[in-house]
C-alpha positions, 0 to 999 in steps of 0.5 A, spaced: 771 929 444 778 916 452 793 906 473 799 910 471 803 905 467 808 901 472 814 904 469 812 911 472 812 914 479 804 915 480 802 922 480 799 924 486 791 924 486 791 930 490 795 936 487 797 941 492 793 948 492 799 952 491 803 948 486 796 947 482 795 955 482 802 956 480 800 953 473 794 956 472 796 963 472 801 962 466 797 958 462 791 962 462 795 968 461 798 965 455 791 963 452 789 970 453 795 972 448 795 966 444 789 963 443 786 962 436 780 965 434 776 959 432 768 960 430 766 955 436 769 960 441 765 966 439 759 968 443 755 967 437 756 959 437 752 958 443 752 951 446 750 948 439 756 950 436 760 948 441 757 941 441 758 940 433 765 942 434 766 937 439 763 932 435 767 934 429 774 935 432 774 928 435 780 925 431 780 930 426 785 936 426 782 943 426 784 945 419 779 940 416 773 941 421 773 949 419 769 948 412 765 943 414 763 946 421 761 953 417 757 949 412 754 945 417 752 951 422 749 955 416 745 949 414 743 947 421 743 953 426 739 949 431 739 942 433 731 942 431 734 944 424 738 938 424 733 933 427 728 935 422 732 932 416 734 924 415 740 922 418 743 920 411 743 928 410 748 928 416 752 923 413 752 926 407 754 933 410 759 930 414 763 929 407 770 927 408 771 928 416 772 921 417 769 916 422 762 918 420 758 914 425 759 921 429 755 924 424 749 919 426 750 920 433 750 928 432 743 927 429 741 922 434 743 928 439 739 933 435 733 929 435 733 928 443 735 935 444 729 937 440 724 932 443 727 932 450 729 939 452 725 944 448 730 944 442 736 947 447 742 944 448 742 942 456 746 945 461 746 940 466 752 935 465 748 929 467 743 931 462 748 932 457 751 925 458 744 922 457 744 924 450 746 919 444 753 919 442 755 924 448 760 921 452 764 923 458 769 928 454 764 931 450 759 932 456 764 935 460 767 940 454 760 942 452 758 944 460 765 947 460 766 951 454 758 953 453 756 954 460 762 956 463 762 950 468 767 947 472 769 940 469 775 936 468 776 936 460 781 931 458 782 930 451 789 928 448 792 935 448 790 936 455 792 929 457 799 930 454 800 937 458 798 934 464 803 928 463 809 932 462 808 938 466 805 934 472 807 926 472 814 927 468 813 922 462 813 924 455 806 921 453 800 919 457 797 912 457 794 910 450 787 910 454 785 915 459 786 912 466 782 913 473 789 916 475 789 921 470 782 923 472 783 924 479 789 928 477 785 933 472 780 934 478 785 936 483 788 941 478 781 944 477 781 951 479 775 952 485 772 958 481 767 956 475 769 961 470 777 960 472 776 952 471 773 953 464 778 958 462 783 953 465 780 947 461 780 951 454 787 954 456 791 947 457 787 944 451 790 950 446 797 949 450 797 942 448 795 943 441 800 949 439 806 948 444 806 941 448 805 937 441 806 930 441 812 930 436 816 936 437 814 940 443 816 947 443 818 948 450 822 954 449 815 957 448 811 954 454 809 958 459 810 953 464 817 950 462 820 952 468 815 948 472 815 942 467 816 935 471 818 932 464 823 937 463 826 937 470 827 930 469 831 931 463 825 930 458 826 922 458 824 918 452 817 914 452 818 908 456 811 905 456 807 901 451 807 903 444 803 908 442 797 907 437 798 909 430 793 910 425 794 907 419 789 908 413 791 906 406 789 899 404 784 898 411 777 897 411 776 904 413 779 906 407 774 902 403 768 904 407 770 911 405 770 910 398 763 907 398 760 912 402 763 917 397 759 914 392 753 914 396 754 921 398 755 924 391 749 920 388 742 923 388 738 916 389 739 909 391 746 906 388 746 899 385 751 894 388 755 894 381 757 901 382 759 900 389 763 894 387 767 898 382 770 902 388 775 897 390 778 891 386 778 886 392 772 883 393 772 880 400 775 887 403 769 890 399 764 886 402 766 886 409 766 894 409 759 894 406 757 890 411 760 894 416 757 900 414 750 897 414 751 894 421 753 901 423 747 904 420 751 908 415 748 905 409 741 902 408 740 896 403 734 896 399 730 889 396 732 891 389 740 890 390 741 898 391 744 902 397 742 909 400 744 913 405 739 912 411 732 915 411 730 914 418 
């Protein structure tokens, strides 16, 4: 899968064990009854399936990820299968998931797993963190969800649940803070298996019930213990939350350029790419950015292709 704002009271860095335990059981029981049947949660997914899902789910909803995930695992069921292909094939198969640099990073991780770990996704958290493209969140998520280890897994959904239930504010800060990490660590159950279950359960609670815009408090298993509800559900008073615009941005132009390259059987002339966007400055900037990011490879004859190495 990324100092508490001055306007809020700082949460305690050490949650009281009894208070933490009072949250664990209802959330975990709710998860047992309401968790979605997702392919990366099934035992046959393995650590590689979990890792692929975590790369794909960053800033992308489950409904868009599902078909691409299934096609990806059918084509590349093991890291070595992906590592054997050019990185451009990963970009091509990524389709319209967005943020295609994730495809290159996942390909780089697959190569590192093949070359440094015998083709198996490592279980050790430090070794996961050393893989290309794997940050703090992804390493914790794979170690927890694939290997049942005890790690604080802080995605946007978990951060929102903890912000409301424990800190008493509507939304967490725009970027993950040290205070959030300390709170999440303090709330972890001591038992590894229970901690892994808690990580998955709080993530699902944030995705299905404690949502950003319309939280379903009537369906929440910890509504009676929620600090935000107890405070009267005060409106967000911190810095403006970042929106994600798309239309008319460089990101949209990049997507259109990549779509042409993904669908082509070979190199594409610059003249064809020039037709995807009328405004030349933004179009050139987007293409230059794709080249700089390693997503597009320029050729000497004025053609472009997805990267081969």
